[in-house]
PDBQT receptor file of N, H, CA, C and O in Angstrom, charges set to zero:
ATOM      1  N   MET A   1      -3.041 -15.474   2.985  1.00  0.00    +0.000 N 
ATOM      2  CA  MET A   1      -2.231 -14.650   3.851  1.00  0.00    +0.000 C 
ATOM      3  C   MET A   1      -1.797 -13.363   3.142  1.00  0.00    +0.000 C 
ATOM      4  O   MET A   1      -1.825 -12.282   3.730  1.00  0.00    +0.000 OA
ATOM      5  N   PHE A   2      -1.397 -13.492   1.877  1.00  0.00    +0.000 N 
ATOM      6  H   PHE A   2      -1.374 -14.370   1.400  1.00  0.00    +0.000 HD
ATOM      7  CA  PHE A   2      -0.957 -12.323   1.114  1.00  0.00    +0.000 C 
ATOM      8  C   PHE A   2      -2.097 -11.326   0.929  1.00  0.00    +0.000 C 
ATOM      9  O   PHE A   2      -1.904 -10.121   1.088  1.00  0.00    +0.000 OA
ATOM     10  N   ILE A   3      -3.284 -11.830   0.592  1.00  0.00    +0.000 N 
ATOM     11  H   ILE A   3      -3.441 -12.810   0.463  1.00  0.00    +0.000 HD
ATOM     12  CA  ILE A   3      -4.450 -10.955   0.385  1.00  0.00    +0.000 C 
ATOM     13  C   ILE A   3      -4.816 -10.248   1.693  1.00  0.00    +0.000 C 
ATOM     14  O   ILE A   3      -5.154  -9.065   1.687  1.00  0.00    +0.000 OA
ATOM     15  N   LYS A   4      -4.748 -10.960   2.790  1.00  0.00    +0.000 N 
ATOM     16  H   LYS A   4      -4.473 -11.922   2.794  1.00  0.00    +0.000 HD
ATOM     17  CA  LYS A   4      -5.072 -10.373   4.098  1.00  0.00    +0.000 C 
ATOM     18  C   LYS A   4      -4.115  -9.225   4.424  1.00  0.00    +0.000 C 
ATOM     19  O   LYS A   4      -4.547  -8.173   4.894  1.00  0.00    +0.000 OA
ATOM     20  N   LYS A   5      -2.813  -9.424   4.176  1.00  0.00    +0.000 N 
ATOM     21  H   LYS A   5      -2.462 -10.279   3.795  1.00  0.00    +0.000 HD
ATOM     22  CA  LYS A   5      -1.818  -8.389   4.437  1.00  0.00    +0.000 C 
ATOM     23  C   LYS A   5      -2.011  -7.202   3.492  1.00  0.00    +0.000 C 
ATOM     24  O   LYS A   5      -1.856  -6.053   3.905  1.00  0.00    +0.000 OA
ATOM     25  N   LEU A   6      -2.349  -7.471   2.227  1.00  0.00    +0.000 N 
ATOM     26  H   LEU A   6      -2.476  -8.405   1.892  1.00  0.00    +0.000 HD
ATOM     27  CA  LEU A   6      -2.595  -6.414   1.247  1.00  0.00    +0.000 C 
ATOM     28  C   LEU A   6      -3.786  -5.562   1.664  1.00  0.00    +0.000 C 
ATOM     29  O   LEU A   6      -3.721  -4.334   1.598  1.00  0.00    +0.000 OA
ATOM     30  N   LEU A   7      -4.859  -6.191   2.089  1.00  0.00    +0.000 N 
ATOM     31  H   LEU A   7      -4.911  -7.188   2.143  1.00  0.00    +0.000 HD
ATOM     32  CA  LEU A   7      -6.038  -5.450   2.529  1.00  0.00    +0.000 C 
ATOM     33  C   LEU A   7      -5.751  -4.650   3.800  1.00  0.00    +0.000 C 
ATOM     34  O   LEU A   7      -6.299  -3.564   3.989  1.00  0.00    +0.000 OA
ATOM     35  N   TYR A   8      -4.895  -5.184   4.668  1.00  0.00    +0.000 N 
ATOM     36  H   TYR A   8      -4.449  -6.066   4.514  1.00  0.00    +0.000 HD
ATOM     37  CA  TYR A   8      -4.517  -4.450   5.877  1.00  0.00    +0.000 C 
ATOM     38  C   TYR A   8      -3.768  -3.169   5.510  1.00  0.00    +0.000 C 
ATOM     39  O   TYR A   8      -4.026  -2.111   6.084  1.00  0.00    +0.000 OA
ATOM     40  N   TYR A   9      -2.835  -3.265   4.547  1.00  0.00    +0.000 N 
ATOM     41  H   TYR A   9      -2.625  -4.125   4.080  1.00  0.00    +0.000 HD
ATOM     42  CA  TYR A   9      -2.071  -2.086   4.133  1.00  0.00    +0.000 C 
ATOM     43  C   TYR A   9      -2.935  -1.062   3.404  1.00  0.00    +0.000 C 
ATOM     44  O   TYR A   9      -2.701   0.140   3.528  1.00  0.00    +0.000 OA
ATOM     45  N   LEU A  10      -3.929  -1.522   2.646  1.00  0.00    +0.000 N 
ATOM     46  H   LEU A  10      -4.119  -2.499   2.545  1.00  0.00    +0.000 HD
ATOM     47  CA  LEU A  10      -4.766  -0.608   1.872  1.00  0.00    +0.000 C 
ATOM     48  C   LEU A  10      -5.913  -0.008   2.678  1.00  0.00    +0.000 C 
ATOM     49  O   LEU A  10      -6.606   0.886   2.193  1.00  0.00    +0.000 OA
ATOM     50  N   ASN A  11      -6.120  -0.483   3.885  1.00  0.00    +0.000 N 
ATOM     51  H   ASN A  11      -5.557  -1.210   4.279  1.00  0.00    +0.000 HD
ATOM     52  CA  ASN A  11      -7.174   0.062   4.739  1.00  0.00    +0.000 C 
ATOM     53  C   ASN A  11      -6.789   1.488   5.154  1.00  0.00    +0.000 C 
ATOM     54  O   ASN A  11      -5.718   1.687   5.727  1.00  0.00    +0.000 OA
ATOM     55  N   PRO A  12      -7.646   2.485   4.875  1.00  0.00    +0.000 N 
ATOM     56  CA  PRO A  12      -7.295   3.870   5.215  1.00  0.00    +0.000 C 
ATOM     57  C   PRO A  12      -7.069   4.094   6.710  1.00  0.00    +0.000 C 
ATOM     58  O   PRO A  12      -6.310   4.988   7.085  1.00  0.00    +0.000 OA
ATOM     59  N   VAL A  13      -7.706   3.310   7.560  1.00  0.00    +0.000 N 
ATOM     60  H   VAL A  13      -8.322   2.585   7.255  1.00  0.00    +0.000 HD
ATOM     61  CA  VAL A  13      -7.514   3.465   8.994  1.00  0.00    +0.000 C 
ATOM     62  C   VAL A  13      -6.080   3.087   9.379  1.00  0.00    +0.000 C 
ATOM     63  O   VAL A  13      -5.471   3.738  10.228  1.00  0.00    +0.000 OA
ATOM     64  N   ASN A  14      -5.550   2.048   8.758  1.00  0.00    +0.000 N 
ATOM     65  H   ASN A  14      -6.044   1.520   8.068  1.00  0.00    +0.000 HD
ATOM     66  CA  ASN A  14      -4.201   1.586   9.074  1.00  0.00    +0.000 C 
ATOM     67  C   ASN A  14      -3.123   2.322   8.289  1.00  0.00    +0.000 C 
ATOM     68  O   ASN A  14      -1.937   2.191   8.589  1.00  0.00    +0.000 OA
ATOM     69  N   LEU A  15      -3.527   3.092   7.291  1.00  0.00    +0.000 N 
ATOM     70  H   LEU A  15      -4.491   3.199   7.047  1.00  0.00    +0.000 HD
ATOM     71  CA  LEU A  15      -2.551   3.751   6.422  1.00  0.00    +0.000 C 
ATOM     72  C   LEU A  15      -1.699   4.747   7.198  1.00  0.00    +0.000 C 
ATOM     73  O   LEU A  15      -0.499   4.856   6.946  1.00  0.00    +0.000 OA
ATOM     74  N   PHE A  16      -2.295   5.471   8.130  1.00  0.00    +0.000 N 
ATOM     75  H   PHE A  16      -3.270   5.383   8.334  1.00  0.00    +0.000 HD
ATOM     76  CA  PHE A  16      -1.563   6.482   8.886  1.00  0.00    +0.000 C 
ATOM     77  C   PHE A  16      -1.363   6.089  10.348  1.00  0.00    +0.000 C 
ATOM     78  O   PHE A  16      -1.042   6.933  11.185  1.00  0.00    +0.000 OA
ATOM     79  N   HIS A  17      -1.554   4.809  10.649  1.00  0.00    +0.000 N 
ATOM     80  H   HIS A  17      -1.814   4.124   9.969  1.00  0.00    +0.000 HD
ATOM     81  CA  HIS A  17      -1.367   4.302  12.007  1.00  0.00    +0.000 C 
ATOM     82  C   HIS A  17       0.120   4.224  12.340  1.00  0.00    +0.000 C 
ATOM     83  O   HIS A  17       0.913   3.760  11.520  1.00  0.00    +0.000 OA
ATOM     84  N   ARG A  18       0.501   4.668  13.518  1.00  0.00    +0.000 N 
ATOM     85  H   ARG A  18      -0.143   5.046  14.183  1.00  0.00    +0.000 HD
ATOM     86  CA  ARG A  18       1.905   4.627  13.933  1.00  0.00    +0.000 C 
ATOM     87  C   ARG A  18       2.080   3.623  15.059  1.00  0.00    +0.000 C 
ATOM     88  O   ARG A  18       1.293   3.563  16.003  1.00  0.00    +0.000 OA
ATOM     89  N   ASP A  19       3.126   2.850  14.925  1.00  0.00    +0.000 N 
ATOM     90  H   ASP A  19       3.766   2.899  14.158  1.00  0.00    +0.000 HD
ATOM     91  CA  ASP A  19       3.482   1.900  15.973  1.00  0.00    +0.000 C 
ATOM     92  C   ASP A  19       4.387   2.625  16.962  1.00  0.00    +0.000 C 
ATOM     93  O   ASP A  19       5.489   3.027  16.589  1.00  0.00    +0.000 OA
ATOM     94  N   PRO A  20       3.958   2.806  18.213  1.00  0.00    +0.000 N 
ATOM     95  CA  PRO A  20       4.771   3.576  19.156  1.00  0.00    +0.000 C 
ATOM     96  C   PRO A  20       6.100   2.904  19.516  1.00  0.00    +0.000 C 
ATOM     97  O   PRO A  20       7.030   3.577  19.962  1.00  0.00    +0.000 OA
ATOM     98  N   GLU A  21       6.196   1.590  19.326  1.00  0.00    +0.000 N 
ATOM     99  H   GLU A  21       5.441   1.044  18.964  1.00  0.00    +0.000 HD
ATOM    100  CA  GLU A  21       7.423   0.890  19.682  1.00  0.00    +0.000 C 
ATOM    101  C   GLU A  21       8.449   0.860  18.549  1.00  0.00    +0.000 C 
ATOM    102  O   GLU A  21       9.597   0.473  18.769  1.00  0.00    +0.000 OA
ATOM    103  N   ALA A  22       8.051   1.261  17.347  1.00  0.00    +0.000 N 
ATOM    104  H   ALA A  22       7.119   1.576  17.169  1.00  0.00    +0.000 HD
ATOM    105  CA  ALA A  22       8.950   1.194  16.194  1.00  0.00    +0.000 C 
ATOM    106  C   ALA A  22       9.895   2.398  16.187  1.00  0.00    +0.000 C 
ATOM    107  O   ALA A  22       9.507   3.507  16.555  1.00  0.00    +0.000 OA
ATOM    108  N   ASP A  23      11.130   2.164  15.767  1.00  0.00    +0.000 N 
ATOM    109  H   ASP A  23      11.446   1.263  15.468  1.00  0.00    +0.000 HD
ATOM    110  CA  ASP A  23      12.075   3.268  15.663  1.00  0.00    +0.000 C 
ATOM    111  C   ASP A  23      11.861   4.000  14.339  1.00  0.00    +0.000 C 
ATOM    112  O   ASP A  23      11.036   3.586  13.524  1.00  0.00    +0.000 OA
ATOM    113  N   THR A  24      12.594   5.069  14.129  1.00  0.00    +0.000 N 
ATOM    114  H   THR A  24      13.265   5.405  14.790  1.00  0.00    +0.000 HD
ATOM    115  CA  THR A  24      12.400   5.925  12.970  1.00  0.00    +0.000 C 
ATOM    116  C   THR A  24      12.665   5.189  11.658  1.00  0.00    +0.000 C 
ATOM    117  O   THR A  24      11.906   5.338  10.701  1.00  0.00    +0.000 OA
ATOM    118  N   ASN A  25      13.723   4.404  11.609  1.00  0.00    +0.000 N 
ATOM    119  H   ASN A  25      14.340   4.283  12.387  1.00  0.00    +0.000 HD
ATOM    120  CA  ASN A  25      14.052   3.697  10.370  1.00  0.00    +0.000 C 
ATOM    121  C   ASN A  25      12.965   2.703   9.984  1.00  0.00    +0.000 C 
ATOM    122  O   ASN A  25      12.631   2.582   8.805  1.00  0.00    +0.000 OA
ATOM    123  N   LEU A  26      12.416   1.999  10.948  1.00  0.00    +0.000 N 
ATOM    124  H   LEU A  26      12.688   2.098  11.906  1.00  0.00    +0.000 HD
ATOM    125  CA  LEU A  26      11.364   1.033  10.667  1.00  0.00    +0.000 C 
ATOM    126  C   LEU A  26      10.095   1.737  10.189  1.00  0.00    +0.000 C 
ATOM    127  O   LEU A  26       9.429   1.259   9.270  1.00  0.00    +0.000 OA
ATOM    128  N   ARG A  27       9.761   2.862  10.804  1.00  0.00    +0.000 N 
ATOM    129  H   ARG A  27      10.302   3.249  11.550  1.00  0.00    +0.000 HD
ATOM    130  CA  ARG A  27       8.583   3.620  10.368  1.00  0.00    +0.000 C 
ATOM    131  C   ARG A  27       8.756   4.131   8.947  1.00  0.00    +0.000 C 
ATOM    132  O   ARG A  27       7.815   4.081   8.155  1.00  0.00    +0.000 OA
ATOM    133  N   MET A  28       9.947   4.622   8.611  1.00  0.00    +0.000 N 
ATOM    134  H   MET A  28      10.711   4.663   9.255  1.00  0.00    +0.000 HD
ATOM    135  CA  MET A  28      10.206   5.104   7.250  1.00  0.00    +0.000 C 
ATOM    136  C   MET A  28      10.096   3.958   6.250  1.00  0.00    +0.000 C 
ATOM    137  O   MET A  28       9.534   4.129   5.168  1.00  0.00    +0.000 OA
ATOM    138  N   MET A  29      10.625   2.801   6.604  1.00  0.00    +0.000 N 
ATOM    139  H   MET A  29      11.081   2.662   7.483  1.00  0.00    +0.000 HD
ATOM    140  CA  MET A  29      10.562   1.649   5.716  1.00  0.00    +0.000 C 
ATOM    141  C   MET A  29       9.110   1.243   5.460  1.00  0.00    +0.000 C 
ATOM    142  O   MET A  29       8.741   0.960   4.320  1.00  0.00    +0.000 OA
ATOM    143  N   HIS A  30       8.292   1.210   6.497  1.00  0.00    +0.000 N 
ATOM    144  H   HIS A  30       8.591   1.439   7.423  1.00  0.00    +0.000 HD
ATOM    145  CA  HIS A  30       6.890   0.860   6.326  1.00  0.00    +0.000 C 
ATOM    146  C   HIS A  30       6.161   1.917   5.505  1.00  0.00    +0.000 C 
ATOM    147  O   HIS A  30       5.285   1.586   4.706  1.00  0.00    +0.000 OA
ATOM    148  N   GLY A  31       6.513   3.178   5.692  1.00  0.00    +0.000 N 
ATOM    149  H   GLY A  31       7.224   3.447   6.340  1.00  0.00    +0.000 HD
ATOM    150  CA  GLY A  31       5.902   4.246   4.902  1.00  0.00    +0.000 C 
ATOM    151  C   GLY A  31       6.213   4.118   3.426  1.00  0.00    +0.000 C 
ATOM    152  O   GLY A  31       5.326   4.273   2.586  1.00  0.00    +0.000 OA
ATOM    153  N   VAL A  32       7.457   3.838   3.103  1.00  0.00    +0.000 N 
ATOM    154  H   VAL A  32       8.177   3.712   3.784  1.00  0.00    +0.000 HD
ATOM    155  CA  VAL A  32       7.855   3.655   1.707  1.00  0.00    +0.000 C 
ATOM    156  C   VAL A  32       7.165   2.432   1.116  1.00  0.00    +0.000 C 
ATOM    157  O   VAL A  32       6.731   2.463  -0.035  1.00  0.00    +0.000 OA
ATOM    158  N   ASN A  33       7.059   1.364   1.885  1.00  0.00    +0.000 N 
ATOM    159  H   ASN A  33       7.412   1.339   2.820  1.00  0.00    +0.000 HD
ATOM    160  CA  ASN A  33       6.367   0.165   1.406  1.00  0.00    +0.000 C 
ATOM    161  C   ASN A  33       4.901   0.453   1.109  1.00  0.00    +0.000 C 
ATOM    162  O   ASN A  33       4.365  -0.025   0.109  1.00  0.00    +0.000 OA
ATOM    163  N   LYS A  34       4.256   1.224   1.965  1.00  0.00    +0.000 N 
ATOM    164  H   LYS A  34       4.692   1.611   2.777  1.00  0.00    +0.000 HD
ATOM    165  CA  LYS A  34       2.847   1.555   1.740  1.00  0.00    +0.000 C 
ATOM    166  C   LYS A  34       2.677   2.419   0.495  1.00  0.00    +0.000 C 
ATOM    167  O   LYS A  34       1.751   2.208  -0.288  1.00  0.00    +0.000 OA
ATOM    168  N   ILE A  35       3.565   3.386   0.312  1.00  0.00    +0.000 N 
ATOM    169  H   ILE A  35       4.318   3.557   0.949  1.00  0.00    +0.000 HD
ATOM    170  CA  ILE A  35       3.495   4.247  -0.872  1.00  0.00    +0.000 C 
ATOM    171  C   ILE A  35       3.690   3.423  -2.136  1.00  0.00    +0.000 C 
ATOM    172  O   ILE A  35       2.955   3.596  -3.108  1.00  0.00    +0.000 OA
ATOM    173  N   SER A  36       4.671   2.533  -2.133  1.00  0.00    +0.000 N 
ATOM    174  H   SER A  36       5.269   2.393  -1.344  1.00  0.00    +0.000 HD
ATOM    175  CA  SER A  36       4.926   1.726  -3.327  1.00  0.00    +0.000 C 
ATOM    176  C   SER A  36       3.776   0.767  -3.607  1.00  0.00    +0.000 C 
ATOM    177  O   SER A  36       3.459   0.516  -4.770  1.00  0.00    +0.000 OA
ATOM    178  N   LEU A  37       3.149   0.229  -2.578  1.00  0.00    +0.000 N 
ATOM    179  H   LEU A  37       3.406   0.433  -1.633  1.00  0.00    +0.000 HD
ATOM    180  CA  LEU A  37       2.016  -0.664  -2.764  1.00  0.00    +0.000 C 
ATOM    181  C   LEU A  37       0.824   0.082  -3.360  1.00  0.00    +0.000 C 
ATOM    182  O   LEU A  37       0.155  -0.434  -4.256  1.00  0.00    +0.000 OA
ATOM    183  N   VAL A  38       0.559   1.274  -2.877  1.00  0.00    +0.000 N 
ATOM    184  H   VAL A  38       1.102   1.693  -2.149  1.00  0.00    +0.000 HD
ATOM    185  CA  VAL A  38      -0.550   2.071  -3.412  1.00  0.00    +0.000 C 
ATOM    186  C   VAL A  38      -0.275   2.437  -4.868  1.00  0.00    +0.000 C 
ATOM    187  O   VAL A  38      -1.180   2.362  -5.700  1.00  0.00    +0.000 OA
ATOM    188  N   MET A  39       0.953   2.828  -5.190  1.00  0.00    +0.000 N 
ATOM    189  H   MET A  39       1.688   2.889  -4.514  1.00  0.00    +0.000 HD
ATOM    190  CA  MET A  39       1.289   3.154  -6.573  1.00  0.00    +0.000 C 
ATOM    191  C   MET A  39       1.143   1.933  -7.476  1.00  0.00    +0.000 C 
ATOM    192  O   MET A  39       0.666   2.059  -8.603  1.00  0.00    +0.000 OA
ATOM    193  N   PHE A  40       1.543   0.762  -7.003  1.00  0.00    +0.000 N 
ATOM    194  H   PHE A  40       1.931   0.660  -6.087  1.00  0.00    +0.000 HD
ATOM    195  CA  PHE A  40       1.407  -0.467  -7.780  1.00  0.00    +0.000 C 
ATOM    196  C   PHE A  40      -0.053  -0.768  -8.079  1.00  0.00    +0.000 C 
ATOM    197  O   PHE A  40      -0.392  -1.111  -9.212  1.00  0.00    +0.000 OA
ATOM    198  N   VAL A  41      -0.918  -0.645  -7.085  1.00  0.00    +0.000 N 
ATOM    199  H   VAL A  41      -0.643  -0.366  -6.166  1.00  0.00    +0.000 HD
ATOM    200  CA  VAL A  41      -2.339  -0.921  -7.286  1.00  0.00    +0.000 C 
ATOM    201  C   VAL A  41      -2.947   0.103  -8.247  1.00  0.00    +0.000 C 
ATOM    202  O   VAL A  41      -3.770  -0.260  -9.088  1.00  0.00    +0.000 OA
ATOM    203  N   LEU A  42      -2.556   1.369  -8.136  1.00  0.00    +0.000 N 
ATOM    204  H   LEU A  42      -1.888   1.663  -7.454  1.00  0.00    +0.000 HD
ATOM    205  CA  LEU A  42      -3.048   2.387  -9.068  1.00  0.00    +0.000 C 
ATOM    206  C   LEU A  42      -2.598   2.095 -10.499  1.00  0.00    +0.000 C 
ATOM    207  O   LEU A  42      -3.382   2.244 -11.437  1.00  0.00    +0.000 OA
ATOM    208  N   CYS A  43      -1.359   1.685 -10.669  1.00  0.00    +0.000 N 
ATOM    209  H   CYS A  43      -0.723   1.565  -9.907  1.00  0.00    +0.000 HD
ATOM    210  CA  CYS A  43      -0.861   1.356 -12.004  1.00  0.00    +0.000 C 
ATOM    211  C   CYS A  43      -1.577   0.141 -12.579  1.00  0.00    +0.000 C 
ATOM    212  O   CYS A  43      -1.861   0.101 -13.777  1.00  0.00    +0.000 OA
ATOM    213  N   LEU A  44      -1.870  -0.841 -11.750  1.00  0.00    +0.000 N 
ATOM    214  H   LEU A  44      -1.639  -0.809 -10.778  1.00  0.00    +0.000 HD
ATOM    215  CA  LEU A  44      -2.656  -1.974 -12.226  1.00  0.00    +0.000 C 
ATOM    216  C   LEU A  44      -4.040  -1.524 -12.688  1.00  0.00    +0.000 C 
ATOM    217  O   LEU A  44      -4.555  -2.021 -13.689  1.00  0.00    +0.000 OA
ATOM    218  N   GLY A  45      -4.634  -0.596 -11.969  1.00  0.00    +0.000 N 
ATOM    219  H   GLY A  45      -4.216  -0.192 -11.155  1.00  0.00    +0.000 HD
ATOM    220  CA  GLY A  45      -5.936  -0.058 -12.366  1.00  0.00    +0.000 C 
ATOM    221  C   GLY A  45      -5.868   0.682 -13.690  1.00  0.00    +0.000 C 
ATOM    222  O   GLY A  45      -6.760   0.530 -14.524  1.00  0.00    +0.000 OA
ATOM    223  N   VAL A  46      -4.827   1.481 -13.899  1.00  0.00    +0.000 N 
ATOM    224  H   VAL A  46      -4.102   1.604 -13.221  1.00  0.00    +0.000 HD
ATOM    225  CA  VAL A  46      -4.660   2.206 -15.160  1.00  0.00    +0.000 C 
ATOM    226  C   VAL A  46      -4.453   1.226 -16.306  1.00  0.00    +0.000 C 
ATOM    227  O   VAL A  46      -5.029   1.397 -17.381  1.00  0.00    +0.000 OA
ATOM    228  N   MET A  47      -3.638   0.204 -16.087  1.00  0.00    +0.000 N 
ATOM    229  H   MET A  47      -3.170   0.065 -15.215  1.00  0.00    +0.000 HD
ATOM    230  CA  MET A  47      -3.409  -0.793 -17.128  1.00  0.00    +0.000 C 
ATOM    231  C   MET A  47      -4.696  -1.547 -17.469  1.00  0.00    +0.000 C 
ATOM    232  O   MET A  47      -4.953  -1.847 -18.635  1.00  0.00    +0.000 OA
ATOM    233  N   LEU A  48      -5.494  -1.847 -16.462  1.00  0.00    +0.000 N 
ATOM    234  H   LEU A  48      -5.285  -1.604 -15.515  1.00  0.00    +0.000 HD
ATOM    235  CA  LEU A  48      -6.769  -2.533 -16.694  1.00  0.00    +0.000 C 
ATOM    236  C   LEU A  48      -7.719  -1.654 -17.501  1.00  0.00    +0.000 C 
ATOM    237  O   LEU A  48      -8.374  -2.135 -18.426  1.00  0.00    +0.000 OA
ATOM    238  N   VAL A  49      -7.797  -0.375 -17.158  1.00  0.00    +0.000 N 
ATOM    239  H   VAL A  49      -7.265   0.015 -16.407  1.00  0.00    +0.000 HD
ATOM    240  CA  VAL A  49      -8.669   0.553 -17.882  1.00  0.00    +0.000 C 
ATOM    241  C   VAL A  49      -8.212   0.693 -19.334  1.00  0.00    +0.000 C 
ATOM    242  O   VAL A  49      -9.044   0.697 -20.241  1.00  0.00    +0.000 OA
ATOM    243  N   ARG A  50      -6.925   0.807 -19.564  1.00  0.00    +0.000 N 
ATOM    244  H   ARG A  50      -6.249   0.804 -18.827  1.00  0.00    +0.000 HD
ATOM    245  CA  ARG A  50      -6.411   0.905 -20.928  1.00  0.00    +0.000 C 
ATOM    246  C   ARG A  50      -6.684  -0.375 -21.715  1.00  0.00    +0.000 C 
ATOM    247  O   ARG A  50      -7.013  -0.322 -22.900  1.00  0.00    +0.000 OA
ATOM    248  N   TRP A  51      -6.548  -1.521 -21.053  1.00  0.00    +0.000 N 
ATOM    249  H   TRP A  51      -6.281  -1.563 -20.090  1.00  0.00    +0.000 HD
ATOM    250  CA  TRP A  51      -6.801  -2.787 -21.732  1.00  0.00    +0.000 C 
ATOM    251  C   TRP A  51      -8.272  -2.922 -22.099  1.00  0.00    +0.000 C 
ATOM    252  O   TRP A  51      -8.603  -3.408 -23.181  1.00  0.00    +0.000 OA
ATOM    253  N   LEU A  52      -9.155  -2.491 -21.200  1.00  0.00    +0.000 N 
ATOM    254  H   LEU A  52      -8.885  -2.096 -20.322  1.00  0.00    +0.000 HD
ATOM    255  CA  LEU A  52     -10.600  -2.582 -21.480  1.00  0.00    +0.000 C 
ATOM    256  C   LEU A  52     -11.050  -1.553 -22.514  1.00  0.00    +0.000 C 
ATOM    257  O   LEU A  52     -12.066  -1.756 -23.180  1.00  0.00    +0.000 OA
ATOM    258  N   ALA A  53     -10.318  -0.461 -22.659  1.00  0.00    +0.000 N 
ATOM    259  H   ALA A  53      -9.493  -0.296 -22.119  1.00  0.00    +0.000 HD
ATOM    260  CA  ALA A  53     -10.700   0.588 -23.606  1.00  0.00    +0.000 C 
ATOM    261  C   ALA A  53     -10.335   0.222 -25.045  1.00  0.00    +0.000 C 
ATOM    262  O   ALA A  53     -10.774   0.898 -25.975  1.00  0.00    +0.000 OA
ATOM    263  N   ARG A  54      -9.557  -0.810 -25.244  1.00  0.00    +0.000 N 
ATOM    264  H   ARG A  54      -9.200  -1.359 -24.488  1.00  0.00    +0.000 HD
ATOM    265  CA  ARG A  54      -9.179  -1.197 -26.616  1.00  0.00    +0.000 C 
ATOM    266  C   ARG A  54     -10.325  -1.739 -27.385  1.00  0.00    +0.000 C 
ATOM    267  O   ARG A  54     -10.169  -2.107 -28.550  1.00  0.00    +0.000 OA
TER     268      ARG A  54
């Protein structure tokens, strides 16, 4: 379930999708969550590259 939700958030088609029924606060919260998730995955990639470069 977690992997499915992660892949849904990382899908570029869903990245900028807007829910018409959501209010402004909910949309902002989802936007911040998506940004933090992308930054986390990028940081994991950088850490992996640094670990493999040793």
